Wavefront OBJ file of the C-alpha trace (Angstrom):
o trace
v 105.206 103.800 128.393
v 104.909 100.809 130.289
v 102.677 99.856 128.071
v 105.079 100.270 125.370
v 108.425 98.761 126.984
v 106.405 96.011 127.855
v 105.393 95.493 124.264
v 108.566 95.990 122.951
v 110.356 93.311 125.104
v 107.617 90.769 124.224
v 108.613 91.411 120.482
v 112.123 91.276 121.599
v 112.224 88.014 123.599
v 110.024 86.738 120.155
v 112.252 87.932 117.650
v 115.470 86.172 119.888
v 113.944 82.878 120.109
v 113.054 83.000 116.313
v 116.272 83.524 115.925
v 118.116 80.754 118.540
v 115.644 78.240 116.687
v 117.048 79.050 113.193
v 119.327 76.498 111.339
v 120.377 77.857 108.584
v 122.764 76.822 105.929
v 126.771 77.628 106.563
v 127.125 80.379 104.007
v 124.398 82.405 105.240
v 125.602 81.556 109.235
v 127.267 84.688 109.956
v 124.916 86.957 108.551
v 122.575 85.254 110.947
v 124.786 85.245 113.559
v 125.268 89.296 113.181
v 121.612 89.379 113.202
v 121.343 87.533 116.683
v 124.413 89.787 118.118
v 122.818 92.925 117.151
v 119.436 92.076 118.666
v 121.458 90.530 121.765
v 122.743 94.114 121.846
v 119.709 95.673 121.276
v 117.954 93.813 124.034
v 119.967 95.466 126.635
v 119.283 98.384 125.386
v 115.397 97.664 126.455
v 116.065 97.115 129.577
v 118.034 100.211 130.300
v 114.296 101.835 129.296
v 112.947 102.206 132.825
v 116.735 103.533 134.301
v 116.152 107.010 132.098
v 114.085 110.246 131.999
v 112.305 111.154 129.035
v 114.838 112.645 127.336
v 117.167 109.937 127.008
v 114.319 107.025 126.708
v 113.887 109.846 123.593
v 117.566 109.625 122.358
v 117.991 105.963 123.179
v 114.570 105.233 121.016
v 115.703 107.486 117.626
v 119.396 105.356 118.642
v 117.381 101.680 119.107
v 115.484 103.086 115.509
v 118.648 102.950 113.209
v 119.906 100.576 115.196
v 116.596 98.217 113.836
v 116.429 99.901 110.886
v 120.480 98.267 109.966
v 119.253 94.566 111.171
v 116.166 94.432 109.380
v 118.977 95.498 106.096
v 120.590 92.165 107.337
v 117.251 90.369 107.874
v 115.354 91.412 104.138
v 119.143 90.072 102.354
v 118.259 86.941 104.589
v 115.259 86.658 103.877
v 115.958 86.844 100.077
v 118.465 84.856 99.795
v 116.207 81.824 102.381
v 113.354 82.350 99.137
v 116.066 81.426 96.617
v 116.803 78.543 98.590
v 113.209 77.896 99.390
v 112.421 78.442 95.414
v 115.386 76.560 94.378
v 113.803 72.911 97.148
v 110.915 72.744 95.494
v 111.465 73.537 91.830
v 111.133 76.467 91.166
v 107.303 76.234 92.611
v 106.227 76.705 95.920
v 102.509 76.845 95.312
v 102.584 73.114 94.524
v 104.808 72.465 97.977
v 102.724 74.357 100.146
v 99.446 72.666 99.023
v 100.722 69.387 99.692
v 99.693 67.747 102.902
v 102.142 68.855 106.656
v 102.963 65.033 105.756
v 104.060 65.235 102.335
v 106.073 68.365 103.352
v 108.203 67.093 105.955
v 108.944 63.640 103.652
v 110.510 66.381 101.862
v 113.284 67.918 104.316
v 115.190 69.418 102.627
v 112.531 72.257 101.147
v 110.211 71.581 104.781
v 113.723 73.375 106.589
v 113.747 76.056 104.033
v 110.582 76.218 104.014
v 110.542 77.571 107.546
v 113.716 79.806 107.564
v 112.266 81.569 105.039
v 108.994 81.925 107.087
v 111.110 82.737 110.425
v 113.287 85.960 108.728
v 109.597 87.103 107.307
v 108.034 87.198 110.576
v 111.418 88.714 112.317
v 111.645 91.387 109.589
v 107.242 91.978 111.077
v 108.632 92.021 114.534
v 111.437 94.271 113.793
v 108.743 96.214 111.920
v 106.644 96.831 115.110
v 109.434 96.785 117.314
v 110.019 100.504 115.370
v 105.971 101.513 115.640
v 106.434 101.244 119.032
v 110.009 103.014 119.096
v 108.006 105.730 117.618
v 104.813 105.939 120.309
v 107.923 106.270 122.973
v 109.673 108.839 120.859
v 106.370 110.589 120.516
l 1 2 3 4 5 6 7 8 9 10 11 12 13 14 15 16 17 18 19 20 21 22 23 24 25 26 27 28 29 30 31 32 33 34 35 36 37 38 39 40 41 42 43 44 45 46 47 48 49 50 51 52 53 54 55 56 57 58 59 60 61 62 63 64 65 66 67 68 69 70 71 72 73 74 75 76 77 78 79 80 81 82 83 84 85 86 87 88 89 90 91 92 93 94 95 96 97 98 99 100 101 102 103 104 105 106 107 108 109 110 111 112 113 114 115 116 117 118 119 120 121 122 123 124 125 126 127 128 129 130 131 132 133 134 135 136 137 138 139 140
């Protein structure tokens, strides 16, 4: 149980750190803020896990899973928007852009920024899925 809680805390911390470094365009900033707020609320619940009995932990894990799934839906929407921005900024040729050297990619500031935003959203989604797996272990 301690290992699962530690893993959950690490994943939550890593995900919040990614979110803190993301800078999306104004039309996506509200969605990003909702994701941050939701994860901060769930992070508070993680810290309280150790104070709960077995039954309370299971209930809290179920509640967190539901909340993380709602957050994940927002992340998926954000990710879909960000990949469109990334495609657009590369002239609909992400593959060619990614074959460029890092220096060449960095010269195209807008495309590089969109690439990092998209990859960050994808990583957040992956981390949320990992958190749900940890919560599943806590529930069983």
